[in-house]
N, C-alpha and C positions, 0 to 999 in steps of 0.2 A: 445768603448766609446771615444769621443774626450775630451782630458784634456784641462784645461784652459791654454791659452797662455798669458804669462805676457806682451808680446809686444802689444797685443790687449787690455790689461786692462780688461781681462775677469773675471767676477765673476757671476756664474750661479745661478739664483734664483730657489729655490726649495721648499720654504715654501708654502703649499697649502692655508693656511689662507691669507697670503699676496697676493698670486696670485688671490684668490677670491675677495679680496678687490679692487685690481686694476681693474679687469674686471667689477666689480660692479660700480666703479667710472666712467669708460669709458662708460658703458651702450651701447655697440655697437648695431646698428640696421641693419635690413635686407637691407636697402637702402644705407648704409654707404660705403665709399671708405676708408678702413683702411690701414695704413702703419705702420708696426712694424720695428723699427730700432734695430738692434742687437738682433735677436731672440735667438741666442745661441743654446741651446739644445731643444728649443721649449716649455718652460714652459707655456708661455702665448698663443702661436700660435694656438693650437687646439681650444681653447675657443674663440679666436677672429675669426678664420675661421668658427666656427660653428654658428656664428651670422647670416649668410646668405648673407652678403654683399661681396664686393671684399676685398681681403687682399694681399698687396704687402709686402713681407718680404725682408729687405735689410741686407745682412750679408757679412762681409768682409772675414771671415774665410771660405776658400773654402771647407774644410772638413765638417764643420758644415752645410754649404749651401747645400752640396751634400746630407747629411742626411735628411735635411728638404725637398729638392726636391723629394727624394724618398718617404718620408712619405706622401706627398700631391700629388703624381703623380695621374693623372686622375681626379683631382679637378680643373676644368678650372677657378674657381673664385679665386684661390690662385696662386700667382706667387712668385718665389724666385729669387731675384736679387743678384748676386755675385758682390758687389760694395762697395765702400767707401761712407758712408753716408755724408761725408764732400764734396764730388764731385757730388753727385746724383742730377739729374735734376727733382726736385719736380714739377715744373711748367709743364713740358712735361707730367709727369705722371697724374697730375690733368686734363690736357686736354684730355688725353686718357681715363680717367675714367669719364669724363663729369661732374665733380663736385669737390669742394674743398676736401682736404684730412683731415683725422683724424689721427694724429700721436700718436703712443704709443711706449714706449721703456724704457729699462733700459740702459741709455746712459753711454758709457765708461767714467769713471771719468777723464782719461787722456786727453780727447778731448771734454769734455762736454761744455766748454764755447765757443770755436770756432764753435762747432756744433750748439749751440743755436743761435749764430749770423748767421750761414748759413740758418737755418730754418727761422729766423726772416726776412732775405732778401727775402725768398720765401713766405712771409705771405699772399700774395694775392691768393696763391694757397692752403692755409691751413685754415681749420675751427677751429681746436683746437689741443692741445697737452696734453697728459697725460704721463709724463716722470718721471723716478726715477733718482735722482741726489744725489751727496754727500750732506749731510744735510746742511753744511755751505753754499753751493752754493744756495740752495733753500732759506735759510735765507737771503742771499743777494738779491735775486729776489723779495722777498715779504717785505723787510725792509721799514720802514717809515722814512722820514727825521728826522735827529737828533739821530738815533740809530747807534750803532757801526758797524752794518752790512751794512748800507746804503752806496751805492757807484755806480760806473760806470755801472755795469751789470744791476742792477735794474732800474736805470735812463734811460738807453738806451732802455730797453724793455717796460717801462711804457707807452709810447705813443701808442704802437701797440697792447699790450695784457693786459688782466685782469688776474692777477695771484692769485691763491688760493692754499695755502698749505693744502694738504689733510691729510697725516699721515706720521709718521716716521717708519723706518724699521731698525731693529737691524742687526748686522753683521751675526748672526747665520742663517739668512734667505737665505744665499748664500753659495755656495761651489766654490772655497775656500772662507772662510770668509774674507771680507776686514777689514782693521784696523779702519774704520770709520763707523759712522751711515749714513744712507741714508734717503731721504724723497721723497715722491711722490707729485708732483705739477701739478695742472691743469692750463694751459695757454690758455685762450680763445681769439682768434684774434678779435679785435674790428672791427666793421663795418666801422667806421671812426676813425681817430686818436683822441686821448683824447684832443689834442690841436694842434694848427698849428705848424708843424715841418719844420723848415728851413733846407736846405741841409747842413748847417754848424753846426747843432746841435751836432753831434758826436765830432766835433772838440773842441767845448766849453766844453763838458762834460769830454772829455779825458784830456784836459788841466787842468781843475779844480781838478780832482781827482788824477792827477799825482803828485799834491802837496797839498793834502788834509789838511795838518797841517798848511798851509799858509792861509791868508785871501784871499778873492776873488781879492782884489786890487793887491796883489802880484802874485797869481796863474794865473790870466788872464792878467797880464801886457803886454805880447807880443801880445795880441788880442784886449783888450779893456782897456780904461783908466777909472779912478774912476767916471768921470762925465757920461760916457756912462752906467756904472753899475747903478748909481743913477737914471738915466733917466728911468730905468726899475722898479723903486720903490724898489730897493734892496740895502741894506747897503754894501758898498765896504769892510767894516771891518768884514763882516760875513764869516763864514767858509763854504766850499762847501757842507758839509754833512747836513747843515741846510736848504738848498734850495729844493723846490719841483721840480719835473720834468718840470712843466709848467714854472717855473721861469728860468730854464735853456733854455727853448724854447724862452723865451723873450730875453735873453742875445744873443742867436744865431742870432736873427733877427737884432740885433744891430751891428753885426760883419760887417766890410767893405767887399764889394764884391771883388772877386778875390782871 
């Protein structure tokens, strides 16, 4: 048996009830191109592979990947990739599979946010994601304006995906047990962006939430003056956490070019 490696942030899912709920939520079909990120010891893998579609499992741990490759040897619709999910070429895989990917995984907590942004960058090659994350990360993704969890992560994802929190998972569902609760979230990639997204959108969002205790007038001072904020129909005295993603989009369009 391969033991959990701390440097990979490994916590192996073992609870059959949780495993069943995840597979039920994904509802994999025989025509799907599934991608499992971090399959670990393969708690979900046989059930995903058994749906009849293709399954590409991405595993960084060479020992775990070798075990999975041996387990699914002779099954041409299952491929095990020894790779870092942060560097993986999802667009190339989607092209080879001839359709957008359906991503499933218990994402390592130590790289979950950069991995989400990596997947977001490949959104044109992805149909949806069903991923388990630290509970507080999911709370940030689904948070509404004005709530304490609302911030950069959710605002950056909002134009591109529709987020639905599915259920929470306690530490006892894993070995070794993490110190935090987890949540499963469904992220469905939108056919078109929820609103017009300027290339400078991320710049405005980052600037605003790097100083979320300040008013927009002060937080965005290096980028926009009060009159430009007012021209968007937004009070310069408002705080960043009160704005909708669409309002950040409007502010980005006011940013000077260059």
